[in-house]
Wavefront OBJ file of the C-alpha trace (Angstrom):
o trace
v 8.852 -13.247 7.442
v 5.774 -13.087 5.327
v 6.064 -13.490 1.588
v 4.554 -9.930 0.970
v 7.449 -8.332 2.921
v 9.938 -9.834 0.414
v 7.884 -8.693 -2.539
v 7.606 -5.270 -0.944
v 11.437 -5.163 -0.409
v 12.175 -6.349 -3.847
v 9.868 -3.691 -5.346
v 11.350 -0.901 -3.197
v 14.837 -1.959 -4.442
v 13.827 -1.696 -8.097
v 11.454 1.218 -8.362
v 9.530 3.851 -6.647
v 6.276 2.937 -4.891
v 3.053 4.054 -6.687
v 2.573 6.497 -3.889
v 5.447 8.861 -4.889
v 3.715 10.416 -7.800
v 0.147 10.358 -6.444
v -1.668 13.347 -5.396
v -3.420 11.460 -2.448
v -0.156 10.689 -0.964
v -0.413 12.964 2.210
v -3.945 12.224 2.673
v -3.226 8.400 2.711
v -0.150 8.885 5.061
v -2.215 11.075 7.557
v -5.463 9.031 7.522
v -4.077 5.682 7.067
v -5.576 4.891 3.686
v -4.352 2.574 1.008
v -5.419 1.932 -2.751
v -5.602 -1.158 -5.039
v -2.266 0.051 -6.756
v -0.517 -0.003 -3.404
v -1.941 -3.349 -2.306
v -0.850 -4.942 -5.659
v 2.638 -3.391 -5.219
v 2.821 -4.604 -1.604
v 1.701 -8.285 -2.319
v 3.357 -8.771 -5.861
v 5.806 -5.896 -6.441
v 3.836 -4.772 -9.466
v 2.015 -1.405 -9.833
v -1.562 -1.862 -11.168
v -5.078 -1.062 -10.141
v -6.999 1.877 -8.917
v -5.628 4.747 -6.934
v -8.792 5.404 -5.012
v -7.706 5.038 -1.351
v -9.766 3.623 1.446
v -9.413 2.208 4.950
v -10.629 -1.376 4.032
v -7.634 -1.871 1.719
v -5.244 -0.312 4.457
v -6.682 -2.700 7.062
v -6.315 -5.794 4.745
v -2.661 -4.924 3.952
v -1.623 -4.221 7.642
v -3.973 -6.396 9.340
v -5.222 -3.605 11.554
v -8.480 -4.026 13.512
v -11.160 -1.433 14.337
v -10.072 0.860 17.159
v -6.312 0.017 16.703
v -3.776 2.629 16.653
l 1 2 3 4 5 6 7 8 9 10 11 12 13 14 15 16 17 18 19 20 21 22 23 24 25 26 27 28 29 30 31 32 33 34 35 36 37 38 39 40 41 42 43 44 45 46 47 48 49 50 51 52 53 54 55 56 57 58 59 60 61 62 63 64 65 66 67 68 69
């Protein structure tokens, strides 16, 4: 398992994801977007960074290529 998955599991056990209070939550979920704050949470378990979502960050996190579903 990747290190990031362990960080994410540890963070989920200790606190809410940065997505919970965010007004962009539904838009991100429906459009497959992610922000710097979520990426840092995913990789390190810490919540920090911009909450401006985009597809590039989502692809970086989940290793999704163009045209993938």
